[in-house]
GUVEX-990925 format. One record per residue (C-alpha): y, x, z. Coordinates in pm, whole numbers, plus 50000, padded with zeros to 5 digits. Last residue first. Layout:
residues N
    yy    xx    zz
     Y     X     Z
...
This chain:
residues 411
    yy    xx    zz
 47599 75984 60307
 47270 75849 60341
 47103 76156 60450
 47415 76199 60692
 47392 75844 60846
 47008 75767 60842
 46958 76099 61038
 47202 76021 61257
 46982 75677 61361
 46632 75837 61353
 46816 76105 61595
 46955 75841 61854
 46689 75595 61857
 46435 75939 61921
 46676 76036 62219
 46665 75688 62357
 46277 75653 62301
 46233 75948 62536
 45875 76030 62522
 45855 76280 62862
 45706 76611 62877
 45686 76692 63277
 45376 76816 63235
 45177 76802 62887
 45213 76526 62630
 45082 76675 62307
 44792 76388 62216
 45126 76172 62177
 45193 76304 61839
 45584 76276 61796
 45713 76076 61502
 46083 76045 61316
 46066 75921 60956
 46322 75814 60676
 46136 75591 60387
 46315 75561 60032
 46097 75871 59861
 46054 76097 60132
 46256 76182 60418
 46054 76299 60701
 46165 76421 61100
 45909 76615 61344
 45967 76535 61738
 45841 76824 62000
 45867 76701 62319
 46134 76755 62555
 46395 76671 62292
 46701 76900 62322
 46605 77056 61978
 46623 76786 61773
 46943 76602 61924
 47072 77024 61849
 46961 76989 61457
 47086 76708 61494
 47491 76770 61633
 47453 77088 61379
 47409 76865 61074
 47073 76899 60945
 47111 76635 60698
 47380 76784 60443
 47110 77106 60419
 46826 76892 60358
 47061 76728 60076
 47107 77039 59914
 46736 77177 59905
 46602 76844 59802
 46521 76914 59436
 46321 77210 59541
 46106 76953 59747
 46133 77089 60117
 46006 77226 60392
 46226 77317 60731
 45960 77456 60968
 46089 77416 61404
 46112 77617 61686
 46245 77971 61615
 46423 77806 61291
 46611 77591 61551
 46708 77909 61814
 46763 78142 61518
 47033 77851 61338
 47093 78004 60974
 46881 77644 60868
 46611 77841 60698
 46384 77720 60411
 46045 77639 60312
 45934 77556 60015
 45723 77242 59902
 45437 77142 59612
 45191 77443 59822
 45289 77259 60153
 45067 77522 60428
 45050 77428 60817
 44866 77739 60969
 45188 77880 61129
 45320 77582 61275
 45680 77516 61452
 45764 77201 61483
 45851 77001 61164
 46098 76913 60930
 46001 76747 60644
 46211 76650 60321
 46072 76501 60040
 46123 76381 59679
 46428 76148 59743
 46505 75767 59651
 46821 75546 59742
 46944 75295 59988
 46684 75447 60236
 46451 75238 60463
 46416 75331 60820
 46097 75426 61047
 46044 75576 61421
 45671 75691 61492
 45441 75687 61784
 45174 75897 61684
 44821 75886 61814
 44521 76125 61693
 44143 76055 61716
 43927 76369 61672
 43618 76346 61431
 43794 76534 61145
 44171 76419 61225
 44178 76017 61252
 44489 75823 61277
 44613 75583 61525
 44989 75413 61513
 45216 75364 61779
 45556 75138 61661
 45907 75168 61616
 46124 74997 61344
 46498 75017 61230
 46735 74748 61073
 47063 74912 61031
 47356 74667 61060
 47565 74905 61344
 47259 74933 61529
 46902 74659 61429
 46594 74619 61594
 46166 74562 61531
 45960 74688 61787
 45548 74751 61793
 45402 74832 62111
 45070 74892 61850
 45010 74908 61467
 44709 74779 61310
 44523 74917 60991
 44240 74640 61034
 44340 74400 60742
 44294 74634 60472
 44628 74901 60324
 44555 75132 60026
 44676 75455 59939
 44588 75645 60219
 44252 75520 60382
 44080 75901 60306
 44361 76059 60489
 44517 76343 60338
 44698 76162 60075
 44932 76036 60294
 45003 75806 60579
 45070 76070 60829
 45290 76347 60617
 45423 76093 60451
 45330 75802 60159
 45147 75496 60213
 45447 75259 60422
 45312 75068 60728
 45542 74788 60678
 45302 74430 60703
 45003 74630 60844
 44966 74408 61115
 45111 74415 61464
 44993 74496 61842
 45182 74489 62168
 45491 74308 62063
 45883 74372 62065
 46180 74204 62008
 46442 74427 62072
 46693 74344 62377
 46808 74734 62444
 46650 74694 62770
 46342 74508 62701
 46247 74739 62366
 46266 75072 62622
 46082 74947 62870
 45804 74781 62633
 45828 75168 62466
 45838 75339 62830
 45500 75097 62927
 45314 75159 62637
 45051 74907 62634
 45214 74582 62763
 45094 74234 62614
 44791 74225 62908
 44641 73995 62572
 44642 74391 62433
 44297 74482 62555
 44133 74188 62350
 44302 74232 62028
 44363 73926 61907
 44629 74034 61624
 44995 73929 61736
 45217 73611 61776
 45570 73507 61887
 45752 73336 62055
 45638 72981 61960
 45866 72658 62065
 45745 72402 62307
 45934 72086 62373
 46125 71979 62661
 46442 72223 62717
 46313 72519 62506
 45897 72600 62683
 45757 72926 62573
 45420 72945 62333
 45273 73241 62275
 44986 73314 62009
 44683 73558 62013
 44510 73633 61682
 44154 73593 61522
 44259 73575 61158
 43989 73556 60894
 44100 73758 60528
 44322 73738 60320
 44449 74004 60057
 44586 74364 60114
 44785 74578 59798
 44815 74338 59563
 45017 74499 59308
 45274 74290 59117
 45466 74619 59007
 45761 74566 59130
 45723 74309 59377
 45402 74555 59584
 45232 74248 59728
 45078 74127 60036
 44885 73845 60053
 44720 73553 60266
 44495 73319 60164
 44402 73170 60531
 44099 73155 60777
 44211 73059 61112
 44083 73139 61449
 44372 73095 61728
 44384 73238 62057
 44621 73053 62323
 44929 73224 62497
 45091 72994 62717
 45437 73006 62854
 45639 72822 63170
 45927 73055 63308
 46201 72803 63424
 45984 72686 63679
 45653 72876 63696
 45368 72731 63491
 45203 73062 63339
 44870 72972 63110
 44695 73235 62964
 44383 73236 62729
 44362 72861 62591
 44102 72837 62329
 44199 72673 61988
 43924 72685 61715
 43860 72631 61312
 44287 72620 61253
 44317 72551 60908
 44528 72769 60618
 44788 72708 60374
 44884 73012 60176
 45072 73321 60357
 45300 73552 60133
 45377 73855 60220
 45615 74043 59957
 45706 74394 59872
 46006 74607 59738
 46072 74801 60075
 46420 74705 60117
 46248 74295 60080
 45989 74416 60330
 46251 74556 60578
 46432 74234 60514
 46182 74007 60639
 46092 74212 60941
 46427 74138 61097
 46464 73800 60976
 46138 73724 61153
 46215 73969 61480
 46509 73773 61516
 46343 73417 61461
 46093 73547 61743
 46396 73622 61998
 46595 73323 61934
 46219 73129 62003
 46060 72949 61723
 46021 72602 61638
 46365 72465 61492
 46489 72768 61424
 46220 72809 61173
 46397 72599 60930
 46654 72758 60853
 46492 73104 60826
 46300 73011 60559
 46161 73328 60386
 45944 73081 60137
 45616 73243 60249
 45733 73260 60588
 45872 72868 60569
 45531 72732 60516
 45311 72979 60700
 45519 72895 60995
 45543 72519 60926
 45114 72460 60939
 45077 72663 61272
 45410 72464 61451
 45222 72131 61385
 44875 72302 61494
 45042 72431 61792
 45199 72101 61892
 44880 71899 61837
 44701 72083 62060
 44955 72089 62352
 44986 71736 62332
 44617 71718 62311
 44565 71942 62640
 44852 71751 62852
 45092 71997 62981
 45417 71866 62856
 45307 71545 63095
 45389 71701 63339
 45253 71626 63738
 44904 71481 63644
 44953 71733 63314
 44956 72032 63536
 44569 71890 63687
 44395 71851 63359
 44585 72199 63222
 44387 72363 63489
 44111 72191 63497
 44098 72307 63084
 44153 72657 63194
 43881 72678 63462
 43638 72548 63173
 43721 72792 62954
 43677 73106 63154
 43375 72959 63290
 43283 72934 62910
 43396 73306 62828
 43278 73415 63148
 42921 73283 63089
 42939 73476 62711
 42998 73806 62889
 42754 73826 63148
 42530 73700 62944
 42606 74025 62737
 42546 74241 62983
 42240 74117 63136
 42058 74124 62824
 42242 74514 62739
 42091 74605 63118
 41744 74482 63014
 41788 74653 62681
 41858 74979 62873
 41558 74947 63070
 41350 74878 62869
 41404 75227 62654
 41409 75383 62976
 41006 75268 62942
 41013 75296 62604
 41050 75685 62687
 40851 75726 62921
 40564 75607 62725
 40652 75864 62449
 40636 76126 62671
 40305 76041 62883
 40173 76001 62471
 40291 76395 62439
 40174 76488 62726
 39781 76376 62688
 39610 76391 63011
 39730 76099 63156
 39576 75918 62870
 39380 75600 63036
 39707 75609 63288
 39959 75578 63021
 39886 75214 62959
 39948 75108 63326
 40282 75251 63255
 40430 75067 62940
 40293 74774 63071
 40479 74847 63395
 40842 74946 63184
 40833 74607 62974
 40762 74412 63301
 41008 74572 63474
 41301 74616 63234
 41189 74141 63187
 41192 74154 63576
 41559 74407 63535
 41706 74150 63287
 41569 73835 63505
 41688 73896 63833
 42027 73987 63675
 42089 73689 63531
 41984 73535 63825
 42229 73764 64064
 42461 73635 63846
 42481 73234 63829
 42439 73317 64209
 42747 73485 64268
 42675 73801 64415
């Protein structure tokens, strides 16, 4: 064992032992009292737990210190061979890009972003701004100041140079509903991973995401990542709540946080792309059902017009939707597997939506897929908690269902 860890472990165990010994000595004079013995035993056990917690905290912060030292040494060594790795130059570039991006995002200035973001990240910004516009939302970032820059990952392979830093900063950010000028979410402290890649002789921003420790690994769901890579769609392991809806079966009134958005609402394995000029998003979202956590893989598009509600759900005899009526499509196979719930005003639209081709695509999925149209949102989603046996998430199939649904409902 490393000497420093051994020292901390001995210290922690010694602390636990002393507490336990003190408790045990006290119990010698009251051995006949079973209640006191149990109390003493409880305190001794608690002291052991406290000792190990102290040990864990020491290890955590010691590792952070070691990591920072190793990164600094690595950069110093690399800078001797190539000035692009000079730590002061890197920090200066990070602060420059940070300030420019805050301003350009709020102004929707994509032309300016071209000078310091990679083509992939530029595409993501373009598509995301398009979605926000169609949702009737406006996102603005106020001027902020970086309080901490910590290097988390460095790749020096020729032609693949990149680094990831953790940025801590305070900034006045806002997300508003443009039609009502209603504030959906306000400013909050930021803790994010920012990734930079070398383009020519300059560092360009390739993306950023909330600093959830697990997601420094960059890949959470391999199937979604592979789908995005194959199709050339921008992907980030985690993303903020900017385009999370506030209506629908997942996001509607049955959840305690419905109707509001906060900085703690993250989505994971976020993909944004475009096919035939139509922008779509995919992501994984966690929600609560009682004491359980349910994970959904969600596909989302914005429709050019609004509808009341059409909800196609895997057959569930317990599902009751009092504001909707249940209809049948005339297809025995489909009606046995799915329930179709609609607002009375959307019955005709629902039958136009559920073409034989689309019903066959839904039935052809090994996992049960739900489809929903509400207001100007179109959703497809799969509950990740029901993966069984050979059933696999088919991202290409979900994309076909999403695009075909858009085409039919739009017409």
